C-alpha positions in Angstrom: -103.4 -187.0 -117.6 -105.5 -184.8 -114.8 -106.5 -181.5 -115.8 -104.5 -178.5 -116.1 -105.3 -175.1 -114.8 -104.0 -172.4 -116.3 -101.4 -170.7 -113.4 -101.2 -166.8 -114.7 -97.2 -167.6 -113.7 -96.2 -171.0 -115.6 -99.2 -171.4 -117.5 -101.3 -174.7 -117.8 -100.0 -177.1 -115.0 -101.6 -180.4 -113.5 -104.1 -180.4 -110.9 -102.4 -182.1 -108.0 -100.1 -179.4 -108.3 -102.8 -176.8 -106.6 -104.2 -177.0 -103.0 -107.9 -175.5 -102.6 -108.9 -173.4 -99.8 -112.3 -173.4 -100.5 -114.5 -170.5 -101.1 -114.0 -167.3 -101.7 -115.9 -166.0 -99.0 -117.8 -162.8 -97.8 -116.6 -160.1 -95.8 -116.2 -160.9 -92.0 -119.3 -159.4 -89.3 -118.3 -156.8 -87.5 -116.4 -157.6 -83.7 -120.2 -156.4 -82.2 -121.8 -158.4 -85.5 -125.5 -160.7 -84.3 -124.1 -164.4 -82.4 -126.5 -166.1 -85.9 -124.6 -163.8 -87.6 -121.3 -164.2 -86.7 -122.3 -168.7 -87.0 -123.6 -168.8 -90.5 -120.7 -166.5 -91.3 -118.2 -169.4 -89.7 -120.6 -172.0 -90.4 -122.8 -172.0 -93.4 -121.7 -171.8 -96.5 -123.3 -171.9 -100.5 -123.6 -174.8 -102.5 -124.0 -173.4 -105.6 -124.8 -175.6 -109.0 -122.7 -173.8 -111.7 -120.2 -171.5 -111.5 -118.1 -171.0 -108.9 -115.3 -169.1 -107.2 -112.5 -170.2 -105.0 -109.1 -170.0 -102.9 -106.3 -172.4 -104.9 -102.8 -172.0 -103.9 -100.3 -174.0 -106.3 -98.6 -175.5 -103.4 -96.5 -177.6 -106.2 -95.5 -174.9 -108.3 -95.1 -170.6 -107.3 -96.6 -171.3 -103.8 -99.5 -168.1 -105.1 -103.0 -168.2 -103.9 -105.2 -168.2 -107.3 -109.0 -167.1 -107.3 -110.1 -169.8 -109.6 -114.3 -169.9 -110.9 -115.2 -173.2 -111.3 -118.0 -174.5 -112.8 -119.2 -176.7 -110.3 -121.0 -179.8 -111.9 -118.4 -180.3 -115.3 -114.8 -178.7 -113.1 -113.9 -177.1 -116.1 -112.0 -173.6 -114.8 -113.3 -170.5 -116.4 -110.7 -167.8 -115.3 -108.3 -167.6 -112.8 -106.6 -165.0 -111.2 -103.8 -164.2 -108.8 -105.6 -163.1 -105.7 -103.3 -160.6 -104.5 -105.2 -158.2 -107.4 -107.9 -158.4 -105.2 -109.0 -155.5 -103.3 -109.4 -155.5 -99.4 -112.3 -156.7 -98.3 -113.5 -157.5 -102.3 -115.3 -160.7 -102.6 -114.5 -161.5 -105.6 
């Protein structure tokens, strides 16, 4: 069996039921921010080694957006929360 993800709504589910969106992004720059700041925000992403927070969509289940804490070396997940529990603009 594939690796399992513990959905807070559906319990342990196979990873294939999920779609990965990517890292939990930093807040957007202000509309009048410098072009270089916008370039960094849109095109440059961290590639951390170890713990990393990502948005995952449970597309094959409850269809909720989740925030997973995943180790990029071992692919183990240590925390899963519903993305709706995060405050607007909060970095997970």
